[in-house]
C-alpha positions in Angstrom: 67.8 99.9 86.8 66.9 96.2 86.3 65.7 96.0 89.8 63.0 98.8 89.4 61.5 96.8 86.6 61.6 93.3 88.2 59.1 91.0 89.9 61.0 89.7 92.9 60.5 86.2 94.3 61.6 85.6 98.0 62.7 82.0 99.0 63.6 81.1 102.4 66.0 78.1 101.4 66.2 76.2 104.6 62.4 76.0 104.6 61.8 75.7 100.9 64.4 72.7 100.8 62.9 71.0 103.9 66.2 71.3 105.9 66.5 70.3 109.4 65.7 72.7 112.1 69.2 72.1 113.9 72.5 71.9 112.1 74.4 68.9 113.3 77.5 70.1 111.2 77.6 66.5 109.9 77.4 65.2 106.3 76.5 67.7 103.4 73.0 67.2 102.0 72.3 68.2 98.4 69.0 69.9 98.2 69.5 73.0 96.1 68.2 71.1 93.1 64.7 71.6 94.6 65.0 75.1 93.7 66.6 74.6 90.3 63.5 72.6 89.5 61.5 75.6 89.9 63.2 77.8 87.6 60.8 77.2 84.4 57.9 77.9 86.6 59.5 81.1 88.0 60.3 82.3 84.5 56.8 81.6 83.2 55.3 83.4 86.3 57.2 86.5 85.3 59.8 86.6 88.1 62.9 88.8 87.2 64.8 88.4 90.5 65.0 85.6 93.4 65.7 87.1 96.9 67.3 84.2 98.9 66.9 84.5 102.7 70.2 83.2 104.5 71.9 80.3 103.1 75.3 80.4 104.6 76.2 77.9 107.3 74.4 78.5 110.5 73.3 76.8 113.7 69.5 76.9 113.0 67.4 79.3 111.2 70.2 80.9 109.0 70.5 84.3 110.8 72.7 82.9 113.3 75.7 82.7 110.8 78.7 80.3 111.6 80.7 80.8 108.4 80.1 83.6 105.8 82.0 81.7 103.2 80.3 78.5 103.2 76.8 77.4 101.9 74.8 75.8 104.7 75.6 72.0 104.5 71.9 71.4 105.0 71.4 72.9 101.5 74.6 71.8 99.5 77.8 73.3 98.6 79.4 76.5 97.2 79.8 74.9 93.9 76.1 73.7 93.7 75.0 77.0 94.6 77.1 78.7 91.8 75.8 76.3 89.4 72.2 77.3 90.6 72.9 81.1 90.2 74.3 80.3 86.7 71.0 78.5 85.9 68.9 81.4 87.1 71.1 83.9 85.0 70.5 81.8 82.0 66.7 82.0 82.5 67.1 85.9 82.8 66.5 85.8 86.7 68.8 87.9 88.9 70.0 86.7 92.4 69.9 88.6 95.7 71.2 87.2 98.9 70.5 88.0 102.4 73.4 89.9 104.0 73.4 89.4 107.9 76.0 91.9 109.3 74.5 93.0 112.5 75.0 89.6 114.4 76.1 86.1 114.3 75.5 82.8 116.0 77.4 81.7 119.1 79.4 79.0 117.4 81.0 81.6 115.0 84.7 80.7 115.3 85.8 84.2 116.4 83.2 84.4 119.2 84.1 80.7 120.3 87.5 82.0 120.6 86.5 84.8 122.9 84.6 82.3 125.1 87.7 80.1 125.3 90.5 82.7 125.7 88.6 85.6 127.1 90.9 88.7 127.1 93.7 86.5 125.3 92.2 87.1 121.9 91.9 90.0 119.8 88.7 88.8 118.5 87.3 90.1 121.7 87.0 93.6 119.9 84.7 92.2 117.3 81.9 92.1 119.9 80.7 94.2 122.8 81.9 91.9 125.7 81.4 92.5 129.4 84.0 90.4 131.1 82.5 91.0 134.6 79.1 89.9 133.6 77.5 86.5 132.8 75.0 85.4 130.1 72.2 83.0 130.1 74.4 80.5 128.9 76.5 80.9 132.1 79.6 81.9 130.0 81.4 83.9 132.7 80.9 86.9 130.6 78.2 88.9 129.0 77.7 90.5 125.6 75.4 92.7 123.4 72.9 90.7 121.4 70.1 91.2 119.1 67.0 92.6 120.7 67.3 90.3 123.9 68.1 87.0 122.1 71.5 86.0 123.5 71.9 83.2 120.6 72.5 86.1 118.2 75.6 87.9 119.2 75.9 91.6 117.9 78.9 92.5 115.9 81.0 95.5 116.7 81.0 97.1 113.3 83.4 99.8 114.0 86.3 97.4 114.4 88.4 97.7 111.2 89.4 94.0 111.2 85.9 93.0 111.3 85.0 95.3 108.5 87.7 93.8 106.3 86.3 90.3 107.2 82.8 91.5 106.2 83.8 93.3 103.0 86.0 90.3 101.8 83.0 88.1 102.3 80.8 90.3 100.1 83.7 90.3 97.5 83.8 86.6 97.6 80.1 86.2 97.2 80.1 88.4 94.1 83.2 86.6 92.6 82.2 83.3 93.5 78.5 83.0 93.0 78.0 86.1 90.5 75.1 87.5 92.8 73.2 90.7 91.7 72.4 92.2 95.0 72.1 92.1 98.8 69.0 92.5 101.3 70.5 93.9 104.6 69.0 92.3 107.4 67.8 94.7 110.2 69.4 97.5 108.3 67.7 100.0 110.8 70.6 98.9 113.2 73.3 99.3 110.6 75.1 102.8 110.9 74.9 105.0 107.8 78.6 104.8 107.3 78.5 101.2 107.2 76.0 101.1 104.4 78.4 103.8 102.5 81.4 101.3 103.1 79.2 98.3 101.7 78.3 100.5 98.6 81.9 101.3 97.8 82.7 97.7 98.1 80.0 96.5 95.6 80.7 99.3 93.3 84.1 98.1 92.9 82.5 94.9 91.2 79.1 96.1 89.7 77.6 99.6 89.1 74.2 98.0 89.1 74.4 96.0 92.2 71.2 96.2 94.2 71.2 97.1 98.0 67.9 96.9 99.9 67.5 97.3 103.6 65.1 95.7 105.9 63.2 98.4 107.7 60.3 97.9 109.9 59.3 101.6 110.3 59.9 103.9 107.2 60.0 107.2 109.1 63.3 109.0 109.1 65.0 106.5 106.9 64.5 108.3 103.8 67.9 109.7 103.9 69.4 106.1 103.4 67.8 105.6 100.2 70.3 107.4 98.0 73.1 106.7 95.6 75.7 106.4 98.4 73.8 103.9 100.4 70.6 102.0 99.5 68.6 101.6 96.3 65.5 100.7 98.4 64.0 99.5 101.6 61.2 97.2 102.6 57.8 98.9 102.7 56.4 97.6 106.0 54.1 100.7 106.1 52.5 99.6 102.9 52.1 96.2 103.8 50.5 96.9 107.1 48.2 99.5 105.5 47.1 97.1 102.7 46.0 94.4 104.9 44.5 96.7 107.5 42.6 98.6 105.0 41.2 95.4 103.3 40.4 93.9 106.6 38.6 96.9 108.1 36.8 98.1 104.8 38.6 101.3 105.0 40.5 101.8 101.8 41.3 105.5 102.9 44.2 103.8 105.2 46.1 102.6 102.2 45.4 105.5 100.1 46.7 107.7 102.8 49.8 105.7 103.1 50.5 105.8 99.3 50.0 109.5 99.1 52.2 110.1 102.1 55.0 108.0 100.7 54.8 108.6 96.9 52.5 111.5 95.8 53.9 114.2 93.6 54.2 116.6 96.6 57.0 118.2 98.4 56.4 116.3 101.6 56.0 112.7 100.1 58.8 110.7 101.9 59.7 108.7 99.1 58.6 110.5 95.9 60.5 108.8 92.7 61.9 106.1 94.9 61.0 102.4 94.7 60.4 100.6 97.9 60.4 96.8 98.0 56.5 95.9 98.4 55.2 92.7 99.8 51.9 91.2 101.1 53.7 88.5 103.2 57.1 87.3 103.9 59.2 85.0 106.2 58.4 87.1 109.2 54.6 87.7 108.9 51.4 85.7 108.4 50.8 84.4 104.9 48.5 86.7 103.0 45.6 84.2 102.6 45.8 83.5 106.3 45.9 87.3 107.3 43.1 88.4 104.8 39.8 88.1 106.5 37.7 88.0 103.2 39.6 85.8 100.8 37.5 86.9 97.9 39.8 90.0 97.9 43.1 88.1 97.4 43.1 88.9 93.7 42.7 92.7 94.6 45.5 92.5 97.0 48.0 91.2 94.5 46.6 93.8 91.9 47.6 96.5 94.3 50.7 95.0 94.9 51.8 95.2 91.3 50.5 98.4 90.4 51.4 100.6 93.5 54.6 102.6 93.3 57.7 100.3 94.1 58.8 96.9 93.4 56.6 93.9 94.0 57.9 90.8 95.9 56.1 87.6 96.0 56.8 85.1 98.9 57.3 81.3 97.7 54.0 79.4 97.7 51.6 82.5 98.3 50.8 82.4 94.4 49.2 79.2 95.3 47.2 80.5 98.2 49.5 78.9 100.9 48.6 79.5 104.4 50.7 79.9 107.5 50.6 81.8 110.8 53.4 82.7 113.4 53.0 79.6 115.6 55.8 77.0 116.0 58.5 79.6 116.1 57.6 80.9 112.7 58.2 77.4 111.0 54.7 77.4 109.5 55.6 80.6 107.6 58.4 78.7 106.0 57.2 75.1 104.6 59.0 72.7 102.5 58.0 73.4 99.0 56.8 69.9 98.5 54.2 70.3 101.3 52.5 73.3 99.4 49.4 72.2 97.4 50.2 73.8 93.9 46.9 72.8 92.7 44.5 74.4 95.2 44.2 77.8 93.7 45.6 77.8 90.0 43.4 80.8 89.2 45.6 83.0 91.7 48.9 82.1 90.1 47.5 82.7 86.7 46.0 86.2 87.9 49.8 87.0 89.2 51.3 85.8 85.9 49.0 88.2 84.1 49.8 91.0 86.4 53.4 90.5 86.0 53.1 90.6 82.2 51.0 93.9 82.5 53.9 95.3 84.6 56.5 94.3 81.9 54.6 96.2 79.1 53.9 99.2 81.1 56.8 101.4 82.1 54.4 103.7 84.1 53.8 100.8 86.7 57.7 100.8 87.3 58.6 104.4 87.2 55.4 106.5 87.1 54.2 109.1 89.5 51.3 108.4 92.0 48.1 110.4 92.2 44.7 109.6 94.0 41.8 109.8 91.5 38.8 108.8 93.9 38.4 107.2 97.3 35.6 105.6 99.2 35.6 103.2 102.2 35.4 100.2 99.9 36.5 101.4 96.6 39.3 103.8 95.2 41.3 104.4 92.1 44.6 106.0 91.3 46.8 107.1 88.3 50.3 106.2 87.5 51.8 108.4 84.5 55.2 108.0 83.0 56.5 109.6 79.6 53.0 110.0 78.2 51.6 106.8 79.4 48.7 106.9 81.8 47.6 103.9 83.9 44.4 103.9 85.9 44.0 101.4 88.7 40.5 100.9 90.2 39.7 98.5 93.1 36.4 97.4 94.8 36.8 95.3 98.0 33.1 95.7 98.8 30.3 93.0 98.6 28.3 95.2 96.3 29.1 96.4 92.9 30.2 100.1 92.3 30.8 102.7 89.3 34.1 104.8 89.5 34.2 108.1 87.6 37.9 109.1 86.8 37.9 111.2 83.6 36.1 111.7 80.2 38.4 109.5 78.1 38.6 105.9 77.0 40.9 103.2 78.3 41.5 99.5 77.8 41.3 97.2 80.6 44.6 95.4 80.6 43.2 92.5 82.9 40.0 91.8 80.7 40.5 93.5 77.5 37.4 95.8 77.5 37.5 99.3 76.3 35.6 101.6 78.5 34.9 105.2 79.3 37.1 106.1 82.4 34.0 108.2 83.6 32.1 104.9 84.0 34.4 102.1 85.5 31.9 99.4 86.6 33.3 97.0 89.1 31.5 93.8 90.4 32.2 92.9 94.1 35.7 92.2 94.9 37.2 93.1 91.6 39.8 95.4 90.2 40.7 96.9 86.7 43.9 98.2 85.2 43.2 100.6 82.4 45.7 102.0 79.9 44.4 105.4 78.8 43.7 105.3 74.8 
């Protein structure tokens, strides 16, 4: 499918466009042109799909939805977003939205009606309400929320009226905007039957519609990556293993994770499946901030683009943007105009080259995974698909090394050299991607 072969680019629209932190529900601002202006650069970078975090009307950060049918007025209008999607499609870039189906904001009209009419409205069945309790907002009632955050009101998804409302919203997004997929926020809290309902709904419109679930822990979720539910999930295990391995100088950690998830063995959890890989996103520290030795940032992205799965870049990180989780995570989601795009041009060039390599090597999209060699600070692995064989060798150490894989020649797709694969020389903090000749 198209998503298996794409490089994704994640944009947090409210941050990217410099929107106000609080929605005053006043005049509409027109900021989506800031994203449109980036389309030529994204195409040149090799991006095949843009993943937008929430962009529908909300109170603050987007995950506290107020209106599932209206683009947030801090960003623009429905018509402006439809035009943006058209421009992205014309550039060959697909569009995936963030579907927030687990919870809504407190000013979501059906919940406001519950606060006003209590037992006098059927909307009370859209939420898990305790009319004998009280909330932190002194509502005279209590309700289930998302993980202790009373500003995020949990939806009662087993209610049929609510199901129709949400599925109609999804149909509207496809018809009105022409989107190509959805990321399911906190999909680990969504029941399997809801994923199946969503799959049936989008299949009415598109057979190739992409559904990816946000999952913090991969264990026991593999049954949901199947044709009836999801195409993919976020690979948080791989993300944590990569950064921990690089920061501790122990590449056995990431190799173990990759073998556990993807190796050609009966016990690999996601063999033949393509998880959404990343080295940072809107919820975690930027890669350049989290990585202790920034000399290895090139290796980190080389691994992201060559390991099994779908690589996803977070906006601005291709320029070496930094950000930690202070200030309520707002430092992770800066205005695009505040990111210095000239500070690390060599990093963006490296990522562009990796995207081009991935496009010309189907083994990197569909190939098997097998460990070749592994030491604390260097390792290598093999990806194979329909006669194509790709060998990736990585050295995160301060000294050079020689890796021995097999007695054959290969061409380094990063540097162009032809080398015997039993004599792969790597200077400190470098990697090579070979196609066997």
